[in-house]
Backbone as CSV, one residue per row, in Angstrom:
resi,resn,N_x,N_y,N_z,CA_x,CA_y,CA_z,C_x,C_y,C_z
1,UNK,0.836,-1.155,0.000,0.000,0.000,0.000,0.894,1.236,0.000
2,UNK,0.774,2.019,-1.023,1.596,3.217,-1.151,0.950,4.374,-0.407
3,UNK,1.748,5.061,0.338,1.267,6.227,1.084,2.041,7.449,0.614
4,UNK,1.546,8.590,0.937,2.186,9.845,0.584,3.432,10.082,1.435
5,UNK,4.064,11.204,1.229,5.255,11.515,2.011,4.933,11.640,3.500
6,UNK,5.901,11.343,4.303,5.731,11.416,5.752,5.599,12.879,6.148
7,UNK,4.595,13.156,6.922,4.377,14.534,7.368,5.370,14.870,8.468
8,UNK,6.013,15.988,8.320,6.951,16.446,9.337,6.192,17.248,10.387
9,UNK,6.629,17.150,11.623,5.945,17.925,12.657,6.129,19.424,12.405
10,UNK,5.108,20.167,12.697,5.185,21.611,12.529,5.068,22.263,13.890
11,UNK,5.307,23.510,13.907,5.138,24.234,15.149,6.452,24.513,15.845
12,UNK,6.347,24.629,17.151,7.476,25.059,17.969,8.682,24.133,17.860
13,UNK,8.479,22.818,17.949,9.600,21.880,17.972,10.340,21.853,16.643
14,UNK,9.625,21.983,15.565,10.283,22.047,14.251,11.089,23.324,14.119
15,UNK,10.535,24.442,14.572,11.263,25.709,14.528,12.501,25.657,15.414
16,UNK,12.373,25.015,16.567,13.522,24.867,17.459,14.593,23.991,16.816
17,UNK,14.183,22.926,16.135,15.121,22.050,15.432,15.854,22.809,14.334
18,UNK,15.123,23.577,13.540,15.748,24.363,12.473,16.712,25.383,13.061
19,UNK,16.305,26.055,14.125,17.168,27.067,14.751,18.439,26.432,15.308
20,UNK,18.318,25.271,15.935,19.493,24.594,16.485,20.454,24.176,15.377
21,UNK,19.930,23.673,14.290,20.782,23.276,13.167,21.430,24.484,12.513
22,UNK,20.684,25.567,12.409,21.203,26.786,11.786,22.318,27.417,12.623
23,UNK,22.188,27.384,13.933,23.180,28.023,14.813,24.332,27.101,15.197
24,UNK,24.335,25.878,14.720,25.410,24.943,15.078,26.808,25.487,14.763
25,UNK,27.057,26.064,13.582,28.407,26.571,13.311,28.880,27.622,14.315
26,UNK,28.037,28.586,14.623,28.429,29.627,15.571,28.597,29.057,16.973
27,UNK,27.677,28.183,17.369,27.760,27.587,18.703,28.991,26.703,18.846
28,UNK,29.300,25.927,17.821,30.481,25.059,17.907,31.764,25.881,17.950
29,UNK,31.769,27.008,17.267,32.955,27.870,17.288,33.161,28.463,18.686
30,UNK,32.110,29.025,19.261,32.232,29.641,20.586,32.513,28.605,21.663
31,UNK,31.831,27.478,21.614,32.060,26.424,22.598,33.488,25.892,22.496
32,UNK,33.962,25.712,21.279,35.338,25.247,21.092,36.363,26.209,21.664
33,UNK,36.129,27.501,21.507,37.058,28.491,22.067,37.083,28.419,23.590
34,UNK,35.919,28.226,24.208,35.888,28.111,25.662,36.539,26.824,26.143
35,UNK,36.326,25.715,25.447,36.938,24.435,25.844,38.457,24.514,25.714
36,UNK,38.924,25.108,24.620,40.374,25.245,24.438,40.972,26.134,25.525
37,UNK,40.184,27.075,26.024,40.660,27.987,27.060,40.742,27.385,28.446
38,UNK,40.222,26.187,28.636,40.284,25.558,29.955,41.722,25.187,30.287
39,UNK,42.082,25.294,31.553,43.482,25.059,31.948,43.850,23.573,31.970
40,UNK,44.179,23.036,30.800,44.608,21.644,30.713,46.105,21.495,30.926
41,UNK,46.844,22.589,30.791,48.289,22.541,30.970,49.036,21.940,29.797
42,UNK,48.430,21.951,28.628,49.076,21.408,27.439,50.070,22.419,26.879
43,UNK,51.239,21.960,26.430,52.169,22.903,25.801,51.599,23.391,24.466
44,UNK,51.663,24.684,24.247,51.165,25.262,23.005,49.651,25.391,22.960
45,UNK,49.005,25.296,24.117,47.551,25.354,24.153,47.028,26.711,23.692
46,UNK,47.722,27.782,24.000,47.279,29.123,23.595,47.280,29.276,22.074
47,UNK,48.159,28.557,21.383,48.210,28.638,19.925,47.023,27.942,19.266
48,UNK,46.284,27.132,20.036,45.117,26.459,19.470,43.927,27.396,19.269
49,UNK,43.850,28.474,20.039,42.730,29.402,19.887,42.629,29.960,18.470
50,UNK,43.686,30.591,17.960,43.545,31.119,16.599,43.429,30.016,15.544
51,UNK,44.087,28.891,15.769,44.006,27.788,14.808,42.564,27.308,14.692
52,UNK,41.914,27.096,15.821,40.527,26.629,15.806,39.606,27.693,15.203
53,UNK,39.844,28.941,15.540,39.017,30.026,14.990,39.157,30.110,13.474
54,UNK,40.384,30.035,13.008,40.626,30.094,11.561,39.960,28.905,10.872
55,UNK,40.082,27.721,11.462,39.477,26.524,10.870,37.957,26.646,10.810
56,UNK,37.341,27.146,11.877,35.879,27.306,11.888,35.427,28.317,10.846
57,UNK,36.076,29.466,10.824,35.685,30.507,9.867,35.870,30.001,8.442
58,UNK,36.975,29.336,8.180,37.244,28.827,6.831,36.186,27.793,6.422
59,UNK,35.985,26.779,7.252,35.082,25.688,6.885,33.651,26.181,6.726
60,UNK,33.131,26.874,7.742,31.727,27.270,7.686,31.477,28.363,6.657
61,UNK,32.444,29.214,6.395,32.278,30.217,5.336,32.283,29.550,3.972
62,UNK,32.972,28.448,3.858,33.051,27.728,2.595,31.790,26.908,2.336
63,UNK,31.289,26.203,3.342,30.207,25.254,3.121,28.830,25.706,3.617
64,UNK,28.772,26.612,4.576,27.478,27.124,5.030,27.634,28.565,5.514
65,UNK,27.856,29.488,4.590,28.162,30.870,4.975,27.031,31.584,5.710
66,UNK,25.796,31.230,5.459,24.685,31.912,6.120,24.619,31.599,7.610
67,UNK,25.195,30.483,8.024,25.145,30.080,9.430,26.262,30.678,10.269
68,UNK,27.182,31.374,9.651,28.252,32.025,10.400,28.355,33.478,9.915
69,UNK,27.436,34.330,10.378,27.433,35.715,9.907,28.630,36.496,10.438
70,UNK,28.912,37.603,9.782,30.070,38.429,10.130,30.060,38.897,11.593
71,UNK,28.931,39.274,12.184,28.984,39.676,13.603,29.468,38.567,14.535
72,UNK,29.125,37.329,14.217,29.588,36.205,15.043,31.096,36.026,14.878
73,UNK,31.578,36.178,13.656,33.014,36.075,13.399,33.749,37.190,14.129
74,UNK,33.219,38.397,14.085,33.835,39.521,14.793,33.827,39.278,16.301
75,UNK,32.735,38.733,16.812,32.649,38.424,18.241,33.706,37.392,18.645
76,UNK,33.907,36.383,17.806,34.945,35.386,18.097,36.321,36.039,18.106
77,UNK,36.562,36.965,17.186,37.841,37.675,17.171,38.028,38.546,18.397
78,UNK,36.967,39.215,18.836,37.049,40.021,20.063,37.296,39.115,21.256
79,UNK,36.663,37.943,21.255,36.886,36.977,22.333,38.353,36.550,22.391
80,UNK,38.966,36.355,21.236,40.392,36.016,21.214,41.219,37.135,21.831
81,UNK,40.861,38.365,21.549,41.562,39.493,22.159,41.344,39.557,23.655
82,UNK,40.115,39.286,24.095,39.820,39.312,25.527,40.509,38.178,26.272
83,UNK,40.752,37.094,25.590,41.452,35.975,26.217,42.938,36.269,26.386
84,UNK,43.363,37.413,25.918,44.748,37.826,26.106,45.686,37.382,25.018
85,UNK,45.145,36.947,23.900,45.988,36.440,22.827,46.699,37.556,22.082
86,UNK,46.009,38.666,21.891,46.574,39.753,21.102,45.817,41.030,21.427
87,UNK,46.221,42.141,20.830,45.475,43.390,21.060,44.017,43.238,20.652
88,UNK,43.162,43.874,21.411,41.725,43.773,21.188,41.363,44.266,19.793
89,UNK,40.675,43.433,19.045,40.216,43.790,17.709,41.079,43.267,16.585
90,UNK,42.319,42.894,16.876,43.221,42.429,15.821,42.684,41.160,15.162
91,UNK,42.326,40.162,15.975,41.827,38.908,15.407,40.431,39.072,14.839
92,UNK,39.665,40.022,15.349,38.347,40.275,14.760,38.513,40.723,13.312
93,UNK,39.444,41.629,13.073,39.695,42.106,11.710,40.261,40.976,10.849
94,UNK,41.208,40.234,11.381,41.817,39.153,10.597,40.803,38.071,10.232
95,UNK,39.948,37.697,11.171,38.946,36.665,10.874,37.903,37.170,9.880
96,UNK,37.552,38.446,9.963,36.613,39.008,8.989,37.235,39.070,7.594
97,UNK,38.525,39.402,7.525,39.213,39.402,6.222,39.271,37.976,5.673
98,UNK,39.584,37.022,6.532,39.597,35.616,6.112,38.230,35.203,5.589
99,UNK,37.178,35.561,6.300,35.838,35.216,5.853,35.536,35.845,4.497
100,UNK,35.940,37.087,4.301,35.719,37.742,3.013,36.455,37.059,1.877
101,UNK,37.700,36.652,2.136,38.485,35.955,1.104,37.847,34.617,0.756
102,UNK,37.420,33.879,1.777,36.801,32.571,1.527,35.476,32.736,0.785
103,UNK,34.697,33.715,1.174,33.422,33.940,0.483,33.639,34.337,-0.975
104,UNK,34.695,35.096,-1.242,34.984,35.492,-2.622,35.389,34.302,-3.485
105,UNK,36.066,33.329,-2.887,36.532,32.154,-3.638,35.617,30.952,-3.466
106,UNK,34.519,31.127,-2.783,33.653,30.008,-2.401,33.141,29.193,-3.581
107,UNK,32.679,29.836,-4.619,32.093,29.108,-5.754,33.087,28.155,-6.400
108,UNK,34.329,28.580,-6.517,35.342,27.705,-7.128,35.891,26.698,-6.130
109,UNK,36.051,27.111,-4.896,36.736,26.279,-3.912,35.845,25.170,-3.345
110,UNK,34.558,25.420,-3.198,33.671,24.425,-2.587,33.551,23.155,-3.419
111,UNK,33.807,23.232,-4.706,33.679,22.078,-5.585,34.972,21.270,-5.705
112,UNK,36.023,21.729,-5.094,37.336,21.090,-5.218,37.469,19.910,-4.249
113,UNK,38.397,19.003,-4.524,38.632,17.880,-3.596,39.230,18.385,-2.274
114,UNK,39.106,17.536,-1.251,39.531,17.933,0.093,40.999,18.337,0.130
115,UNK,41.862,17.643,-0.570,43.290,17.961,-0.533,43.554,19.397,-0.964
116,UNK,42.894,19.846,-2.002,43.091,21.215,-2.464,42.534,22.219,-1.459
117,UNK,41.353,21.939,-0.900,40.811,22.870,0.092,41.673,22.906,1.348
118,UNK,42.291,21.781,1.690,43.199,21.732,2.832,44.448,22.577,2.551
119,UNK,45.001,22.463,1.355,46.176,23.263,0.999,45.853,24.759,0.991
120,UNK,44.678,25.106,0.482,44.262,26.512,0.509,44.097,26.977,1.947
121,UNK,43.514,26.115,2.786,43.382,26.460,4.202,44.755,26.702,4.831
122,UNK,45.704,25.816,4.548,47.048,25.978,5.120,47.655,27.317,4.713
123,UNK,47.502,27.684,3.455,48.026,28.966,2.990,47.341,30.144,3.658
124,UNK,46.022,30.089,3.760,45.296,31.189,4.399,45.578,31.261,5.897
125,UNK,45.705,30.113,6.544,46.018,30.100,7.974,47.408,30.674,8.224
126,UNK,48.365,30.317,7.373,49.713,30.876,7.518,49.690,32.380,7.265
127,UNK,48.906,32.815,6.299,48.810,34.245,6.013,48.192,34.994,7.197
128,UNK,47.138,34.445,7.787,46.511,35.094,8.952,47.465,35.147,10.138
129,UNK,48.110,34.037,10.416,49.047,33.998,11.544,50.232,34.922,11.303
130,UNK,50.745,34.926,10.078,51.863,35.808,9.751,51.483,37.270,9.836
131,UNK,50.300,37.594,9.361,49.839,38.972,9.439,49.624,39.396,10.891
132,UNK,49.095,38.502,11.704,48.927,38.796,13.132,50.282,39.033,13.789
133,UNK,51.266,38.214,13.445,52.604,38.361,14.007,53.220,39.702,13.597
134,UNK,53.089,40.054,12.328,53.629,41.330,11.841,52.950,42.504,12.536
135,UNK,51.622,42.462,12.614,50.893,43.578,13.234,51.187,43.688,14.722
136,UNK,51.285,42.576,15.407,51.634,42.616,16.831,53.055,43.139,17.026
137,UNK,53.971,42.770,16.148,55.338,43.292,16.225,55.352,44.802,16.007
138,UNK,54.559,45.266,15.053,54.488,46.701,14.808,53.849,47.442,15.972
139,UNK,52.823,46.862,16.566,52.145,47.521,17.683,53.005,47.577,18.941
140,UNK,53.854,46.585,19.138,54.729,46.586,20.314,56.075,47.249,20.040
141,UNK,56.308,47.612,18.789,57.549,48.272,18.363,58.784,47.424,18.655
142,UNK,58.635,46.110,18.598,59.769,45.206,18.713,59.446,43.918,17.979
143,UNK,60.482,43.227,17.554,60.300,41.980,16.828,59.942,40.877,17.814
144,UNK,58.753,40.314,17.661,58.316,39.230,18.534,58.964,37.922,18.101
145,UNK,59.078,36.955,19.018,59.636,35.659,18.625,58.741,34.967,17.597
146,UNK,59.360,34.266,16.691,58.619,33.613,15.606,58.139,32.217,15.979
147,UNK,58.538,31.708,17.124,58.148,30.351,17.506,56.626,30.156,17.555
148,UNK,55.832,31.063,18.159,54.382,30.852,18.127,53.808,30.829,16.711
149,UNK,54.396,31.603,15.820,53.951,31.616,14.428,54.164,30.250,13.783
150,UNK,55.315,29.661,14.018,55.626,28.346,13.450,54.717,27.275,14.058
151,UNK,54.487,27.364,15.367,53.617,26.390,16.038,52.197,26.496,15.500
152,UNK,51.707,27.727,15.327,50.359,27.917,14.774,50.255,27.336,13.364
153,UNK,51.284,27.542,12.552,51.260,27.019,11.181,51.232,25.492,11.181
154,UNK,52.028,24.877,12.035,52.055,23.414,12.117,50.746,22.858,12.682
155,UNK,50.222,23.513,13.739,48.931,23.097,14.289,47.832,23.226,13.237
156,UNK,47.853,24.318,12.491,46.830,24.535,11.467,46.844,23.415,10.434
157,UNK,48.015,23.124,9.921,48.130,22.087,8.893,47.759,20.714,9.441
158,UNK,48.144,20.433,10.665,47.907,19.112,11.228,46.513,18.888,11.778
159,UNK,45.906,19.926,12.340,44.617,19.741,13.000,43.410,19.971,12.094
160,UNK,43.601,20.654,10.979,42.450,20.948,10.127,41.737,19.684,9.625
161,UNK,42.433,18.644,9.206,41.686,17.457,8.753,40.775,16.876,9.833
162,UNK,41.220,16.875,11.083,40.378,16.346,12.166,39.185,17.258,12.427
163,UNK,39.431,18.561,12.477,38.346,19.517,12.710,37.363,19.472,11.543
164,UNK,37.887,19.452,10.323,37.022,19.408,9.145,36.237,18.097,9.097
165,UNK,36.845,16.995,9.499,36.132,15.717,9.527,34.933,15.769,10.461
166,UNK,35.127,16.351,11.625,34.016,16.508,12.567,32.936,17.414,11.979
167,UNK,33.361,18.538,11.398,32.394,19.483,10.833,31.667,18.901,9.616
168,UNK,32.354,18.106,8.811,31.702,17.483,7.652,30.603,16.536,8.117
169,UNK,30.901,15.721,9.133,29.884,14.798,9.664,28.697,15.573,10.223
170,UNK,28.979,16.659,10.937,27.891,17.464,11.495,27.109,18.159,10.391
171,UNK,27.813,18.672,9.395,27.183,19.397,8.292,26.245,18.488,7.496
172,UNK,26.612,17.246,7.356,25.792,16.301,6.591,24.789,15.560,7.457
173,UNK,24.919,15.661,8.758,24.057,14.902,9.651,23.228,15.773,10.570
174,UNK,23.559,15.771,11.867,22.702,16.434,12.847,22.582,17.956,12.653
175,UNK,23.532,18.595,12.000,23.451,20.046,11.822,22.919,20.430,10.448
176,UNK,22.492,19.476,9.654,22.006,19.770,8.307,20.636,20.429,8.376
177,UNK,20.585,21.686,7.983,19.332,22.443,8.051,18.281,21.835,7.136
178,UNK,18.703,21.339,5.995,17.738,20.790,5.029,17.078,19.497,5.513
179,UNK,17.640,18.861,6.548,17.025,17.647,7.092,16.017,17.929,8.207
180,UNK,15.910,19.186,8.603,14.997,19.545,9.699,13.556,19.457,9.241
């Protein structure tokens, strides 16, 4: 016996489901920043903040740009400044520039294989970290050590596949707005 399509529930719970799926990128970014900020005592833990932020902005701007609006990206950058990583507003500007670059290249880049998007991410992450290092050096009027820059670049290249793997599963599964 053939029946019509399954009726989806309407009303409050459906709207709540759609809202939760829509806000997943922003919520995962903010929650990740707070978790990374917990005192685990890991060496190089402070370098994970910008790496995770760059990875979130890159991935979600590439695959679901409407779910990570510019004010949320700016807020994450201000949060990085408040966490003591750099001068207030520096990472907000850098993350917004990164988002703009990714959005400009989105149509061509989203269709590419993972290896190419990973290489582009590595280049953009190195550019963001390098620009942050240069600007912080200029603001302090002295040459800062380059070791955090190198650590951030290595963390970015090494951790992006794991972060992207988690986000891909979420994007196609529980956070997929079209499945709500």
